[in-house]
Each structure stands twice: as structure tokens, then as C-alpha cells.
N, C-alpha and C positions, 0 to 999 in steps of 0.2 A: 836449886840447880845452877851450876856454873855455866858460863858461856863458852862457845867455841869461836875463836877468831882465826881466820885464815890469812896468812901473809904470803906474798909472792915477791921474791927478789926485793925485799923491803928492809932497809937499814934499821927500821924501828922494831923489827921482829927480834924476839929473844933468840939466843943461840940454842939450837936443838939439844935437848937432854935425854931424848928417847927415840927409839926406832921400833915401831910395833907393826908386825905384819897384819894387814887387814884385807877385807874383801868387800867389794860392792857387787851388786847384781842388777843387771838390766833385764827385768822380767816383762814380757809382753803377753797380751791376751789374744784371743782368736781374731780380733779386729786389728791387731798390730799396735794397739795403744801401749804406752809404757807406764808401768806402775811407779809413781813418784810420791815422795813424802815431803812435807814441809817440816823441817827440823825444829825441834823444841829449843835447841841450844843456840841457834843463830837466825832462825826464821827464814833461812834459805831453802829452796827446793833441791832435792837430791834423789838419786836412786838409793835404796836401802843398803846398809852395810855396817860393818864394824870390825873389831879386833877378832883375830883367830885365837881361840883359847888353847892352852896346852892340852895335848891329847886329842885334839880335834883336827880333822882333815879340812882342806880348803872347801870342798863342796859341802861338807857337813856344816861348816861355819856359815856359808852362804845361805843354806836352807834355814838354819836357826835364826840368823839375823833377819831374814825376810819375814819369817813367821812372827818374831818378836815385835818388829817395827810396823808391820802392816796387817797381820791376821791372815796373810795369804801363804799357803804352802806352795812351794815351787819345785821344779825339777831342773837341775843344772844341765844346760845344753851346749855350752861353748865358752870361748875365751875372747874377750875384747882386747885385753892387753895388760901390761904392767906399768905402773906409775910410781917412779921412785926419784922424782926430781928434788935434789937437796935444796933448791931455791924455795920450795913450798914448805912452809913451817906452820904448824897448827898449834895454837895456844889454847889450853884448857884452863880457864881462870879458876876453877874450883880447887885445883891443886898445883898450879904453876907448871904443869907438864908442857914442854915445848917439843912437839913431835915432828920429826922429819917425815915427809910423805913416803909411804910404802903401801901401796894398794894394788891388788890384783882384781881386775874387773871381769866378771863372768857374765854370761847370758843365761837366761832361764825362761821357763814356760810355767805359767800359773796352772796348778792342778786342783786346788781346792781353797775354799775360804771366801770371806767377804772383806773388802778393805775396811780396816778398823784402826783408828789412831791408838798410840801407846804413849808412855812417858817420854819417848824419844821423838814422837811424830805428832805434830798438831793436826795435820791433815794427811789423808792418804787418798790418792785419786788416780784413776786411769787417765792419762793425758794423751790426746792424739799427737802423733809425731810432728805434725806441722805447727803445733802450739807449744811444744816443749821449750823452745828458746825464748818465748815471751815471758817465761817465769823468772823470778829473781833467783840466781844461783851463783856460786863461786866459779871463778874461771876454770879451776881444775875439774869441776863437775861438767861444765860446758865442753871441755876438751874430751872427757871420757864419753859422754853421750854422743858427741860429734863423731868420734871414732866408731861407735856402734852404728850410727845412722849411715856412715859411709859404706859399711858392709865390706870392708877390705877382706881379701882372702887370707891375709896373714895378720896375726895380732900385732898391736902396737907395743913396742918395747922402749920404754923411756923412764 
């Protein structure tokens, strides 16, 4: 498996050669804990997500990615925001893809399943809200989770 390397406003980053619509989902349980994964490709913690496939809706992609990466089935409940900062470039070393950030972050509620790691997730855990930022994660993920935790009445657009 290749690695994922996130760059932000970094002259060492490759020039982007792709733009892929993707989705992340902040799913909570009844206690309000957030479901997080420890990514296999960079060892950082994140909320689950991935590319939207052709012929797939945004909510369908969110539910699929959540189930694939965590073993948890979810129901989409809302929108945190859009994240399209061209200064954020993601390098996938397996094929040299340098992707410009394009992610829509949704909220969801867990409806079934048990946290189960996958090829994409080394660990899957419910994390109490007050412990989330003690985990190692990319700045873009901190931003997204921070917007969720702020609970703003309008989605972030950036």
C-alpha cells in the first residue's frame, strides 16, 4: 500500500494533477462520542471518508465509506461544510496522484454495527469529544472536526 502525504501551502508539494469529489462523515453515538479511524496510509486519525463513485449520490457515498472503513452503518443527518482549499494538496505515493482538496463533510448517526478495522483503518474507536484533539491528525481534519464541534448554524464554505 502506498502512503498519503498531506501538504498545506508547501513549496515542496507537487502541483495538483487531479480533483476528486470526496466525502467525510462525522458520526456520533448516543453518548455524543465521535467515530474516528486511524488511517492505514499515514497513521493519522480522521473521520471516515473517501471518493464519491460515478453513479453514486453524496449520502450514498458517505454511508458506503463509513461501512467499508469502520463496520458501522450510519444515517446522514446534516452538513458540516465544504473544503476546497487549493493550498491543500494530497500526494498518493502509490501512483503519483497529487490531488487538490475537494471534500464535503456531512454529519451522521450510527444505526448498526460494531467498530471494525479495515484495509484503510488500523483502528476504529469512539472518541469522547474532549479527547479528539489529543489525537495525531492532519490540520485539515482538525479544521473539519473543529467546525463540527462549534455547531455553527450555517455550514462552512471554503
